[in-house]
C-alpha positions in Angstrom: 4.0 -0.8 15.8 2.8 2.2 13.9 4.9 1.1 10.9 3.1 -2.3 10.8 -0.2 -0.7 11.0 0.6 1.4 8.0 1.7 -1.6 6.1 5.2 -0.4 5.8 7.0 -2.8 8.1 9.6 -0.2 9.1 9.2 -0.4 12.9 8.2 2.5 15.1 9.2 5.4 13.0 9.2 4.1 9.5 6.0 5.9 8.6 8.0 9.1 8.4 9.6 7.7 5.2 6.3 6.8 3.5 6.3 8.9 0.3 2.9 10.4 -0.4 2.0 12.6 -3.4 0.6 15.3 -1.1 4.1 15.6 0.5 5.2 17.0 -2.9 2.3 19.5 -3.2 0.4 17.1 -5.4 -3.4 16.9 -5.1 -4.5 13.4 -6.0 -8.1 14.6 -6.5 -7.0 17.2 -9.1 -5.2 14.4 -11.0 -8.5 12.7 -11.5 -10.3 15.6 -13.1 -11.2 17.3 -9.8 -13.4 14.4 -8.8 -11.6 13.9 -5.5 -10.9 16.1 -2.6 -7.5 17.1 -1.4 -6.6 13.6 -0.2 -9.3 11.9 -2.3 -7.3 9.8 -4.6 -8.4 8.4 -8.0 -11.9 7.4 -7.0 -13.4 10.6 -5.6 -14.5 11.4 -2.1 -12.2 11.8 0.9 -10.4 8.5 0.8 -8.4 6.5 -1.7 -11.1 3.8 -2.0 -14.7 3.6 -0.9 -15.7 0.2 0.4 -17.3 -0.9 -2.8 -14.1 -0.3 -4.8 -11.9 -1.8 -2.1 -14.1 -4.9 -2.1 -13.4 -5.4 -5.8 -9.7 -4.8 -5.5 -9.4 -7.4 -2.7 -11.5 -9.9 -4.6 -9.3 -9.5 -7.7 -6.1 -10.0 -5.6 -7.7 -13.1 -4.0 -8.5 -14.4 -7.5 -4.8 -14.2 -8.3 -3.9 -16.3 -5.3 -4.9 -16.8 -1.6 -3.4 -14.2 0.6 -3.1 -13.1 4.3 -4.6 -9.8 5.2 -1.1 -8.2 5.5 -0.2 -9.5 2.1 -3.2 -7.8 0.6 -2.1 -4.5 2.2 1.4 -4.9 0.9 0.2 -5.8 -2.6 -2.0 -2.8 -2.8 0.8 -0.6 -1.6 3.1 -2.1 -4.2 0.6 -1.4 -7.0 0.4 2.2 -6.0 4.2 2.4 -6.2 4.5 2.8 -2.4 2.5 6.0 -2.5 -0.6 4.6 -0.7 -1.1 1.8 1.8 -4.6 0.9 3.1 -5.0 0.6 6.8 -5.8 -2.7 8.5 -8.9 -0.9 9.8 -10.2 -0.8 6.2 -8.9 -4.1 4.8 -9.9 -6.5 7.5 -13.6 -5.3 7.8 -13.8 -5.6 4.0 -12.5 -9.1 4.2 -15.2 -9.9 6.8 -17.8 -8.3 4.5 -16.6 -10.5 1.6 -16.9 -13.6 3.9 -20.4 -12.6 5.0 -21.4 -12.2 1.3 -20.0 -15.6 0.5 -17.4 -14.2 -1.9 -14.3 -15.2 0.2 -13.5 -17.6 2.9 -10.8 -17.7 5.6 -8.7 -20.8 6.3 -7.0 -20.9 9.7 -3.3 -21.6 9.7 -0.8 -22.5 12.5 -0.2 -19.6 14.9 -3.8 -18.3 14.6 -3.3 -16.6 11.2 -5.9 -16.7 8.5 -5.4 -17.0 4.8 -8.2 -15.7 2.6 -9.3 -17.3 -0.7 -12.0 -16.4 -3.2 -15.1 -18.6 -3.6 -16.9 -19.6 -6.7 -19.5 -17.0 -5.8 -16.7 -14.5 -5.6 -15.5 -15.4 -9.0 -19.0 -15.0 -10.4 -19.3 -11.6 -8.8 -16.0 -10.5 -10.4 -17.2 -11.7 -13.8 -20.4 -9.7 -13.4 -18.5 -6.6 -12.6 -15.5 -7.1 -15.0 -15.6 -3.7 -16.8 -15.8 -1.7 -13.5 -13.0 -3.8 -12.0 -10.8 -3.4 -15.0 -11.4 0.4 -14.8 -10.4 0.4 -11.1 -7.1 -1.4 -11.7 -6.4 0.8 -14.8 -6.8 3.9 -12.6 -4.5 2.4 -9.9 -1.8 1.8 -12.5 -2.2 5.2 -14.0 -2.2 6.9 -10.6 1.1 5.2 -9.7 2.8 5.6 -13.0 1.6 9.1 -14.1 2.5 11.0 -10.9 6.2 10.4 -11.0 6.7 7.8 -13.7 8.3 4.4 -13.2 11.9 5.8 -12.6 10.7 7.9 -9.7 8.7 5.0 -8.3 11.9 3.0 -8.3 13.5 5.8 -6.3 10.6 5.7 -3.9 11.1 2.0 -3.4 14.8 2.6 -2.8 14.0 5.2 -0.1 11.7 2.7 1.6 14.4 0.1 1.6 16.7 2.6 3.4 13.9 3.2 6.0 13.6 -0.6 6.4 17.3 -0.9 7.0 17.3 1.9 9.5 14.2 1.1 11.4 14.1 -2.7 11.0 14.7 -5.4 13.6 18.3 -4.2 14.4 17.3 -0.6 15.2 16.8 -1.2 19.0 20.2 -2.9 19.4 22.4 -0.4 17.6 25.1 1.5 19.6 25.7 5.2 19.6 28.7 4.7 17.3 26.7 2.7 14.8 24.0 5.4 14.8 26.7 8.0 14.2 27.9 6.0 11.2 24.4 5.7 9.8 24.0 9.5 10.1 27.3 10.0 8.2 26.1 7.6 5.5 22.8 9.5 5.1 24.5 12.9 5.0 26.9 11.7 2.4 24.1 10.2 0.4 22.2 13.5 0.6 25.2 15.4 -0.7 25.7 13.0 -3.5 22.0 13.2 -4.5 22.2 17.0 -4.5 25.1 16.9 -6.9 23.4 14.7 -9.4 
């Protein structure tokens, strides 16, 4: 459950494998000219986005195509190279705000899910704020690419795939012998990585 809330999809313990810059002694705030705090990210303050920036990010993603809430979370995570994932507790209230402002609407689907799409008013709002939005997305791209560079981001994605394999849908049904084999695989991989 925790993994789904984090947007990782790795099951109960997958959050442990989420790679964050601060895990490597990196201060995202210092990367952005000291504008942020220790976990402030590229936009200053104590969180990765303030609601105003997140509003624009979500609108831009909805302008690309209609998306479910969890798809928005996953897409933002992907654009940060897996190093940041917004919580549902920030994304869904922002979607509600966008609906209230008339910038987005939700269409119900089978199973009670909602898919969100941008409105004409939302597109006009994007156009009015195009320079700011372009700057936000440029910072996101720079944040992901400049910390480790694309090769390390690929490694990060590979690590997350390992976590998905370990903590995915089969995790609760594995036997003690299967878990022992997984441990051996991981220990061998660790040794191989150390020797690279």
